[in-house]
Backbone as CSV, one residue per row, in Angstrom:
resi,resn,N_x,N_y,N_z,CA_x,CA_y,CA_z,C_x,C_y,C_z
1,UNK,0.822,-1.206,0.000,0.000,0.000,0.000,0.860,1.262,0.000
2,UNK,1.944,1.204,0.787,2.834,2.361,0.852,3.481,2.631,-0.506
3,UNK,3.842,1.547,-1.212,4.453,1.696,-2.534,3.475,2.342,-3.506
4,UNK,2.217,1.920,-3.432,1.192,2.497,-4.308,0.997,3.962,-3.989
5,UNK,0.962,4.299,-2.701,0.779,5.691,-2.284,1.943,6.555,-2.760
6,UNK,3.167,6.035,-2.624,4.342,6.771,-3.084,4.272,7.021,-4.585
7,UNK,3.878,5.970,-5.333,3.766,6.108,-6.786,2.768,7.199,-7.154
8,UNK,1.610,7.238,-6.487,0.589,8.255,-6.760,1.104,9.651,-6.437
9,UNK,1.861,9.764,-5.340,2.409,11.067,-4.952,3.368,11.588,-6.008
10,UNK,4.282,10.728,-6.442,5.285,11.205,-7.394,4.677,11.477,-8.756
11,UNK,3.649,10.725,-9.156,2.987,11.016,-10.424,2.274,12.369,-10.357
12,UNK,1.714,12.679,-9.212,1.076,13.992,-9.032,2.112,15.104,-9.123
13,UNK,3.252,14.898,-8.480,4.321,15.893,-8.545,4.853,16.034,-9.961
14,UNK,4.931,14.917,-10.675,5.382,14.938,-12.077,4.511,15.877,-12.893
15,UNK,3.200,15.730,-12.771,2.271,16.565,-13.543,2.252,17.996,-13.048
16,UNK,2.416,18.169,-11.739,2.367,19.504,-11.158,3.499,20.389,-11.650
17,UNK,4.695,19.794,-11.788,5.871,20.600,-12.094,6.338,20.495,-13.544
18,UNK,5.546,19.846,-14.398,5.975,19.683,-15.781,6.072,21.011,-16.514
19,UNK,5.347,22.042,-16.063,5.369,23.311,-16.771,6.425,24.277,-16.295
20,UNK,7.261,23.883,-15.317,8.269,24.795,-14.798,9.376,24.998,-15.818
21,UNK,10.180,26.043,-15.610,11.269,26.378,-16.535,12.192,25.193,-16.713
22,UNK,12.714,25.059,-17.914,13.533,23.899,-18.232,14.826,23.878,-17.434
23,UNK,15.210,22.687,-17.001,16.479,22.480,-16.330,16.963,21.088,-16.690
24,UNK,18.071,20.679,-16.116,18.631,19.384,-16.466,17.779,18.254,-15.897
25,UNK,17.579,17.223,-16.710,16.867,16.044,-16.244,17.741,15.249,-15.276
26,UNK,17.136,14.589,-14.311,17.925,13.723,-13.428,18.264,12.432,-14.151
27,UNK,19.494,11.965,-14.048,19.850,10.721,-14.735,19.255,9.511,-14.047
28,UNK,18.921,8.504,-14.837,18.491,7.229,-14.293,19.720,6.451,-13.834
29,UNK,19.631,5.833,-12.686,20.748,5.057,-12.170,20.773,3.650,-12.742
30,UNK,19.675,3.203,-13.352,19.608,1.899,-13.976,18.976,2.058,-15.352
31,UNK,19.168,1.076,-16.214,18.539,1.117,-17.532,17.023,1.134,-17.376
32,UNK,16.316,1.905,-18.190,14.852,1.925,-18.124,14.254,0.541,-18.279
33,UNK,13.103,0.340,-17.615,12.494,-0.985,-17.570,11.486,-1.227,-18.696
34,UNK,11.536,-0.397,-19.734,10.640,-0.559,-20.878,11.403,-1.178,-22.047
35,UNK,10.738,-2.008,-22.840,11.369,-2.604,-24.016,10.912,-1.937,-25.303
36,UNK,10.022,-0.974,-25.212,9.539,-0.247,-26.378,10.543,0.854,-26.699
37,UNK,11.211,0.759,-27.841,12.325,1.673,-28.106,12.458,1.975,-29.590
38,UNK,13.329,2.933,-29.878,13.732,3.208,-31.257,15.223,3.471,-31.279
39,UNK,15.829,3.208,-32.422,17.229,3.540,-32.658,17.302,4.362,-33.926
40,UNK,17.991,5.502,-33.859,18.248,6.302,-35.051,19.729,6.189,-35.377
41,UNK,20.030,5.651,-36.560,21.411,5.487,-36.966,21.984,6.806,-37.479
42,UNK,23.288,6.848,-37.610,23.936,8.072,-38.074,23.566,8.425,-39.510
43,UNK,23.165,7.418,-40.287,22.776,7.701,-41.673,21.310,8.108,-41.799
44,UNK,20.630,8.248,-40.663,19.241,8.687,-40.674,18.223,7.570,-40.609
45,UNK,18.656,6.329,-40.752,17.739,5.191,-40.654,17.190,5.067,-39.246
46,UNK,15.881,4.840,-39.130,15.274,4.657,-37.815,14.671,3.263,-37.706
47,UNK,14.960,2.594,-36.607,14.437,1.263,-36.327,13.628,1.332,-35.044
48,UNK,12.369,0.945,-35.110,11.506,0.940,-33.930,11.134,-0.497,-33.600
49,UNK,10.979,-0.792,-32.317,10.580,-2.134,-31.932,10.900,-2.442,-30.491
50,UNK,11.256,-3.699,-30.236,11.522,-4.180,-28.874,13.014,-4.127,-28.580
51,UNK,13.369,-3.470,-27.482,14.757,-3.438,-27.048,15.073,-4.785,-26.405
52,UNK,15.892,-5.586,-27.075,16.187,-6.947,-26.616,17.281,-6.950,-25.570
53,UNK,18.340,-6.149,-25.809,19.482,-6.181,-24.894,20.353,-4.953,-25.117
54,UNK,21.076,-4.558,-24.065,22.113,-3.532,-24.193,23.335,-3.996,-23.404
55,UNK,24.502,-3.584,-23.860,25.730,-3.793,-23.101,26.120,-2.451,-22.510
56,UNK,26.262,-2.416,-21.191,26.359,-1.138,-20.488,27.561,-1.131,-19.554
57,UNK,28.370,-0.070,-19.633,29.480,0.136,-18.716,29.468,1.585,-18.277
58,UNK,30.411,2.364,-18.811,30.380,3.807,-18.577,29.244,4.457,-19.362
59,UNK,28.720,3.725,-20.302,27.602,4.125,-21.135,27.191,2.898,-21.931
60,UNK,26.246,3.057,-22.832,25.807,1.934,-23.663,26.764,1.787,-24.840
61,UNK,27.346,0.619,-25.008,28.256,0.423,-26.143,27.715,-0.561,-27.177
62,UNK,26.575,-1.192,-26.880,25.986,-2.125,-27.832,24.491,-2.219,-27.583
63,UNK,23.710,-2.276,-28.667,22.257,-2.342,-28.588,21.759,-3.468,-29.488
64,UNK,20.826,-4.250,-28.974,20.145,-5.258,-29.794,18.657,-4.907,-29.781
65,UNK,18.095,-4.664,-30.955,16.693,-4.292,-31.075,16.025,-5.170,-32.136
66,UNK,14.802,-5.599,-31.829,14.018,-6.398,-32.784,12.955,-5.502,-33.387
67,UNK,12.984,-5.317,-34.711,12.057,-4.385,-35.345,10.649,-4.966,-35.424
68,UNK,9.733,-4.155,-35.918,8.322,-4.547,-35.955,8.057,-5.730,-36.885
69,UNK,9.013,-6.028,-37.769,8.874,-7.186,-38.666,9.494,-8.444,-38.080
70,UNK,10.082,-8.319,-36.894,10.685,-9.476,-36.242,12.166,-9.648,-36.511
71,UNK,12.771,-8.752,-37.288,14.195,-8.846,-37.587,15.022,-8.261,-36.441
72,UNK,16.080,-8.972,-36.064,16.926,-8.526,-34.961,18.143,-7.768,-35.507
73,UNK,18.447,-6.627,-34.888,19.566,-5.783,-35.308,20.544,-5.640,-34.128
74,UNK,21.800,-6.025,-34.332,22.838,-5.844,-33.330,23.717,-4.680,-33.772
75,UNK,23.758,-3.646,-32.964,24.400,-2.393,-33.361,25.398,-1.930,-32.306
76,UNK,26.522,-1.405,-32.774,27.501,-0.803,-31.876,27.175,0.680,-31.687
77,UNK,27.633,1.230,-30.565,27.340,2.633,-30.260,27.819,3.556,-31.373
78,UNK,28.947,3.221,-31.997,29.487,4.061,-33.050,28.605,4.171,-34.278
79,UNK,27.649,3.233,-34.440,26.726,3.278,-35.574,25.477,4.111,-35.272
80,UNK,25.265,4.399,-34.004,23.994,4.967,-33.551,24.130,6.450,-33.230
81,UNK,23.154,7.236,-33.670,23.078,8.635,-33.268,22.279,8.773,-31.979
82,UNK,21.147,8.048,-31.899,20.272,8.217,-30.741,19.490,6.942,-30.457
83,UNK,19.352,6.646,-29.172,18.495,5.562,-28.693,17.435,6.177,-27.795
84,UNK,16.169,5.858,-28.065,15.078,6.348,-27.227,14.324,5.176,-26.631
85,UNK,14.111,5.228,-25.321,13.381,4.166,-24.627,12.102,4.752,-24.060
86,UNK,10.984,4.166,-24.407,9.671,4.693,-24.035,9.531,4.793,-22.522
87,UNK,9.120,5.952,-22.056,8.999,6.175,-20.607,7.598,5.829,-20.139
88,UNK,7.312,4.533,-20.079,6.013,4.096,-19.576,5.943,4.312,-18.065
89,UNK,4.894,3.832,-17.440,4.694,4.079,-16.012,5.848,3.545,-15.170
90,UNK,6.417,2.396,-15.573,7.521,1.830,-14.807,8.768,2.706,-14.886
91,UNK,9.031,3.256,-16.076,10.186,4.134,-16.222,9.995,5.407,-15.407
92,UNK,8.788,5.988,-15.464,8.522,7.199,-14.699,8.629,6.933,-13.207
93,UNK,8.175,5.763,-12.773,8.314,5.403,-11.370,9.781,5.308,-10.983
94,UNK,10.607,4.795,-11.907,12.041,4.702,-11.640,12.649,6.091,-11.471
95,UNK,12.146,7.075,-12.237,12.628,8.438,-12.089,12.406,8.944,-10.675
96,UNK,11.325,8.498,-10.051,10.930,9.068,-8.775,11.121,8.130,-7.594
97,UNK,11.735,6.953,-7.809,11.807,6.033,-6.679,12.785,6.539,-5.638
98,UNK,12.676,5.975,-4.446,13.418,6.518,-3.307,14.915,6.321,-3.401
99,UNK,15.399,5.486,-4.335,16.830,5.269,-4.429,17.516,6.220,-5.395
100,UNK,16.753,6.924,-6.237,17.420,7.740,-7.251,16.832,9.133,-7.401
101,UNK,15.959,9.548,-6.502,15.373,10.876,-6.595,15.104,11.398,-5.202
102,UNK,14.823,12.682,-5.098,14.491,13.270,-3.809,13.338,14.228,-3.971
103,UNK,12.580,14.406,-2.890,11.467,15.353,-2.935,11.985,16.756,-3.219
104,UNK,13.124,17.096,-2.633,13.695,18.414,-2.891,14.032,18.575,-4.361
105,UNK,14.588,17.536,-4.978,14.919,17.595,-6.408,13.661,17.686,-7.252
106,UNK,12.595,17.031,-6.833,11.344,17.093,-7.588,10.863,18.528,-7.732
107,UNK,11.081,19.325,-6.704,10.592,20.694,-6.719,11.450,21.594,-7.592
108,UNK,12.639,21.134,-7.967,13.560,21.984,-8.695,13.836,21.509,-10.117
109,UNK,13.401,20.306,-10.459,13.764,19.715,-11.745,12.588,19.677,-12.699
110,UNK,12.835,20.097,-13.912,11.815,20.046,-14.956,11.895,18.719,-15.678
111,UNK,10.817,17.964,-15.695,10.783,16.697,-16.414,9.903,16.792,-17.652
112,UNK,9.693,18.003,-18.147,8.813,18.174,-19.298,9.354,17.469,-20.532
113,UNK,10.691,17.338,-20.643,11.254,16.659,-21.815,10.781,15.215,-21.864
114,UNK,10.796,14.548,-20.728,10.311,13.173,-20.684,8.809,13.142,-20.908
115,UNK,8.088,14.106,-20.336,6.634,14.141,-20.478,6.228,14.387,-21.921
116,UNK,6.884,15.350,-22.570,6.483,15.724,-23.921,6.899,14.670,-24.938
117,UNK,8.093,14.146,-24.806,8.596,13.195,-25.791,8.216,11.751,-25.475
118,UNK,7.957,11.481,-24.211,7.651,10.128,-23.751,8.768,9.139,-24.004
119,UNK,10.005,9.633,-24.158,11.151,8.749,-24.315,12.316,9.253,-23.467
120,UNK,13.033,8.328,-22.848,14.319,8.641,-22.243,15.348,8.485,-23.357
121,UNK,16.164,9.500,-23.569,17.043,9.549,-24.742,18.495,9.320,-24.340
122,UNK,19.155,8.436,-25.076,20.594,8.218,-24.970,21.206,8.637,-26.309
123,UNK,22.184,9.535,-26.260,22.746,10.119,-27.470,24.212,9.701,-27.622
124,UNK,24.644,9.554,-28.870,26.039,9.246,-29.139,26.926,10.388,-28.656
125,UNK,27.932,10.044,-27.862,28.874,11.042,-27.350,30.279,10.473,-27.452
126,UNK,31.214,11.345,-27.777,32.606,10.918,-27.913,33.370,11.299,-26.656
127,UNK,34.017,10.307,-26.049,34.826,10.565,-24.870,36.210,11.041,-25.285
128,UNK,36.958,11.566,-24.322,38.347,11.908,-24.583,39.079,10.635,-25.006
129,UNK,39.808,10.679,-26.091,40.468,9.493,-26.614,39.752,8.895,-27.802
130,UNK,38.510,9.374,-28.067,37.811,8.974,-29.272,36.760,7.893,-29.126
131,UNK,36.672,7.242,-27.979,35.680,6.178,-27.798,34.269,6.765,-27.836
132,UNK,33.358,6.080,-28.535,31.974,6.532,-28.631,31.059,5.634,-27.799
133,UNK,30.197,6.265,-27.008,29.217,5.563,-26.194,27.884,6.281,-26.306
134,UNK,26.815,5.589,-25.940,25.511,6.230,-25.827,25.306,6.609,-24.365
135,UNK,25.159,7.905,-24.116,24.993,8.415,-22.755,23.629,9.076,-22.622
136,UNK,23.053,8.990,-21.421,21.754,9.634,-21.243,21.888,11.139,-21.430
137,UNK,21.048,11.669,-22.297,21.067,13.078,-22.687,20.170,13.853,-21.728
138,UNK,20.735,14.847,-21.041,20.028,15.484,-19.925,19.464,16.867,-20.227
139,UNK,19.735,17.430,-21.399,19.135,18.732,-21.742,18.559,18.691,-23.159
140,UNK,17.634,17.774,-23.419,17.155,17.563,-24.791,16.418,18.740,-25.411
141,UNK,15.934,19.677,-24.610,15.162,20.784,-25.181,15.950,22.085,-25.282
142,UNK,17.197,22.078,-24.851,18.026,23.277,-25.046,19.484,22.843,-25.219
143,UNK,19.683,22.032,-26.259,21.002,21.442,-26.498,21.630,21.898,-27.803
144,UNK,21.155,23.002,-28.355,21.649,23.432,-29.664,23.146,23.729,-29.660
145,UNK,23.670,24.211,-28.543,25.079,24.591,-28.486,25.873,23.751,-27.500
146,UNK,25.259,23.395,-26.393,25.935,22.623,-25.352,25.078,21.405,-25.021
147,UNK,25.720,20.237,-25.034,25.012,18.994,-24.746,25.526,18.440,-23.419
148,UNK,24.595,18.049,-22.561,24.950,17.548,-21.225,24.542,16.079,-21.121
149,UNK,25.472,15.271,-20.577,25.239,13.836,-20.457,25.495,13.368,-19.028
150,UNK,24.855,12.257,-18.688,25.086,11.628,-17.392,26.512,11.103,-17.309
151,UNK,27.210,11.469,-16.250,28.544,10.951,-15.987,28.394,9.762,-15.041
152,UNK,28.414,8.569,-15.604,28.148,7.353,-14.828,29.183,7.189,-13.716
153,UNK,28.717,6.815,-12.553,29.546,6.549,-11.372,30.144,7.794,-10.736
154,UNK,29.716,8.988,-11.185,30.180,10.197,-10.509,29.538,10.276,-9.128
155,UNK,30.292,10.786,-8.176,29.824,10.838,-6.795,28.683,11.826,-6.652
156,UNK,27.723,11.461,-5.811,26.587,12.322,-5.535,26.590,12.703,-4.070
157,UNK,25.805,13.728,-3.713,25.654,14.079,-2.317,24.897,12.983,-1.592
158,UNK,25.036,12.921,-0.284,24.413,11.878,0.519,22.955,12.209,0.788
159,UNK,22.039,11.255,0.567,20.622,11.522,0.797,20.240,11.457,2.265
160,UNK,19.194,12.165,2.612,18.583,12.097,3.931,17.226,11.442,3.753
161,UNK,16.998,10.316,4.435,15.781,9.554,4.213,14.838,9.661,5.408
162,UNK,13.546,9.533,5.107,12.523,9.442,6.135,11.496,8.434,5.641
163,UNK,11.586,7.207,6.178,10.685,6.169,5.713,10.992,5.806,4.277
164,UNK,9.966,5.855,3.426,10.105,5.446,2.028,10.586,6.598,1.141
165,UNK,10.635,7.814,1.664,10.878,8.973,0.821,12.223,9.607,1.126
166,UNK,12.992,9.917,0.076,14.231,10.650,0.218,13.913,12.140,0.235
167,UNK,14.307,12.821,1.302,13.915,14.217,1.470,14.893,15.179,0.817
168,UNK,16.177,14.944,0.949,17.171,15.861,0.380,18.339,15.047,-0.154
169,UNK,19.211,15.738,-0.875,20.454,15.126,-1.290,20.363,14.379,-2.606
170,UNK,21.370,13.508,-2.848,21.523,12.738,-4.060,21.558,13.614,-5.307
171,UNK,22.203,14.749,-5.206,22.368,15.594,-6.383,23.669,15.239,-7.089
172,UNK,23.647,15.389,-8.398,24.841,15.079,-9.169,25.956,16.066,-8.840
173,UNK,27.169,15.547,-8.774,28.338,16.393,-8.546,29.150,16.601,-9.820
174,UNK,28.772,15.901,-10.896,29.528,16.017,-12.140,28.665,15.619,-13.325
175,UNK,28.972,16.221,-14.477,28.321,15.886,-15.740,29.390,15.791,-16.815
176,UNK,29.074,15.085,-17.889,29.902,15.131,-19.088,29.257,16.111,-20.053
177,UNK,30.070,16.956,-20.664,29.559,18.051,-21.484,30.290,18.095,-22.815
178,UNK,29.523,18.371,-23.863,30.098,18.604,-25.189,29.614,19.968,-25.673
179,UNK,30.535,20.756,-26.196,30.157,22.058,-26.740,30.317,22.031,-28.246
180,UNK,29.217,22.277,-28.934,29.207,22.280,-30.399,29.778,20.982,-30.989
181,UNK,29.429,19.863,-30.363,29.817,18.569,-30.907,31.221,18.112,-30.583
182,UNK,31.908,18.786,-29.679,33.276,18.405,-29.325,33.271,17.118,-28.502
183,UNK,34.456,16.538,-28.294,34.576,15.420,-27.363,34.143,15.892,-25.984
184,UNK,33.566,14.989,-25.214,33.047,15.384,-23.911,34.175,15.668,-22.924
185,UNK,33.887,16.533,-21.990,34.777,16.789,-20.864,33.912,16.935,-19.617
186,UNK,34.522,16.718,-18.462,33.754,16.653,-17.223,33.630,18.026,-16.569
187,UNK,32.420,18.323,-16.122,32.127,19.517,-15.324,31.875,19.050,-13.898
188,UNK,32.668,19.541,-12.936,32.546,19.110,-11.552,32.086,20.260,-10.654
189,UNK,31.359,19.896,-9.640,30.873,20.897,-8.694,32.027,21.666,-8.060
190,UNK,33.087,20.953,-7.651,34.184,21.588,-6.930,35.020,22.545,-7.758
191,UNK,34.959,22.428,-9.081,35.754,23.314,-9.944,34.856,24.023,-10.962
192,UNK,33.605,24.295,-10.567,32.646,24.819,-11.534,33.023,26.211,-12.042
193,UNK,33.607,27.044,-11.216,33.951,28.396,-11.681,34.912,28.331,-12.868
194,UNK,35.887,27.453,-12.787,36.841,27.297,-13.891,36.138,26.766,-15.136
195,UNK,35.266,25.792,-14.957,34.519,25.232,-16.086,33.561,26.255,-16.676
196,UNK,32.971,27.083,-15.824,32.058,28.132,-16.270,32.769,29.067,-17.238
197,UNK,33.982,29.460,-16.906,34.743,30.354,-17.781,35.074,29.663,-19.104
198,UNK,35.398,28.387,-19.035,35.733,27.634,-20.249,34.521,27.536,-21.177
199,UNK,33.352,27.285,-20.614,32.151,27.077,-21.421,31.583,28.370,-21.988
200,UNK,31.632,29.419,-21.197,30.880,30.630,-21.551,31.750,31.856,-21.812
201,UNK,33.036,31.655,-22.042,33.943,32.779,-22.238,33.615,33.593,-23.489
202,UNK,32.890,32.984,-24.447,32.534,33.704,-25.673,31.210,34.455,-25.531
203,UNK,30.719,34.572,-24.313,29.491,35.331,-24.049,29.790,36.338,-22.941
204,UNK,30.265,37.545,-23.296,30.746,38.509,-22.301,29.755,38.832,-21.195
205,UNK,28.457,38.899,-21.537,27.500,39.262,-20.495,27.411,38.209,-19.396
206,UNK,27.714,36.963,-19.716,27.675,35.925,-18.689,28.863,36.024,-17.741
207,UNK,29.944,36.620,-18.203,31.125,36.738,-17.357,30.924,37.742,-16.234
208,UNK,29.804,38.459,-16.265,29.468,39.346,-15.154,29.038,38.564,-13.919
209,UNK,28.761,37.269,-14.098,28.419,36.418,-12.952,29.727,36.045,-12.257
210,UNK,30.005,36.692,-11.145,31.293,36.526,-10.476,31.401,35.219,-9.709
211,UNK,30.296,34.748,-9.163,30.321,33.520,-8.375,29.273,32.546,-8.902
212,UNK,29.517,31.960,-10.071,28.539,31.017,-10.636,28.382,29.792,-9.743
213,UNK,27.161,29.325,-9.613,26.866,28.177,-8.755,26.557,26.950,-9.604
214,UNK,27.096,25.837,-9.182,26.918,24.584,-9.903,25.442,24.209,-10.006
215,UNK,24.667,24.525,-8.991,23.243,24.179,-9.006,22.488,24.920,-10.112
216,UNK,23.076,26.004,-10.630,22.449,26.791,-11.695,22.975,26.427,-13.074
217,UNK,23.692,25.327,-13.190,24.317,24.932,-14.452,23.307,24.880,-15.596
218,UNK,22.164,24.253,-15.368,21.142,24.174,-16.406,20.646,25.531,-16.839
219,UNK,20.447,26.427,-15.875,19.992,27.782,-16.187,21.045,28.534,-17.004
220,UNK,22.308,28.320,-16.677,23.384,28.973,-17.424,23.390,28.518,-18.881
221,UNK,23.206,27.212,-19.098,23.176,26.692,-20.467,21.977,27.246,-21.223
222,UNK,20.827,27.280,-20.574,19.620,27.792,-21.223,19.796,29.255,-21.616
223,UNK,20.366,30.056,-20.717,20.606,31.482,-21.041,21.566,31.607,-22.218
224,UNK,22.660,30.830,-22.169,23.643,30.881,-23.248,23.015,30.507,-24.573
225,UNK,22.183,29.478,-24.570,21.540,29.009,-25.785,20.614,30.058,-26.392
226,UNK,19.901,30.762,-25.539,18.884,31.699,-26.019,19.426,33.107,-26.269
227,UNK,20.550,33.471,-25.628,20.971,34.866,-25.674,22.370,35.115,-26.206
228,UNK,23.190,34.097,-26.330,24.569,34.288,-26.771,24.711,33.696,-28.169
229,UNK,25.310,34.457,-29.065,25.278,34.075,-30.486,26.643,33.715,-31.039
230,UNK,27.642,33.646,-30.173,28.968,33.273,-30.667,29.035,31.765,-30.827
231,UNK,29.899,31.309,-31.666,30.150,29.870,-31.809,29.170,29.206,-32.710
């Protein structure tokens, strides 16, 4: 009964806050529990069907999908531009479960991208050294210039729990970022001021922010995307 009540609460919060200003999506700590998916290849070909299997480490490096005609496709990350996994009720519940989300984060995070698209998106990203992986894409609605990805295994803040609900904490301390399609590099909470200058140095008005805060990273990207025209 408690699990059902928690699910109803988080679904209500999901709908309540879907219209808030866009910010970074919270990364899923586990692969989504839906098998309804699509793969878009780099050549523009799209395959829709059942997600049979993925090989996952620092990111997804292999995908097996069975199309609507029953044909099975085994694909490497380097062949894929984007993987989308349908965010059914189980996936949405995973977004809000007590092990990977917090009530405090619910009040601050916009999940409209998941609501509007109904897919959790993993995008091809190049790591330093040239390796390509599919990483969860965290700013799908304002990624024209800067793309933000989940940095797997990055340390998070410690959560404070009360019963079944996580009240505070579990915020990301690092992200992988690509600017204008470059190889990804890590943005860390502890060195955010230095990273802020690296990312936004071509937008003079943003440099007026003397003490940029890591918690405002999504807002900084959104402002840069909408108001800065360099690059």
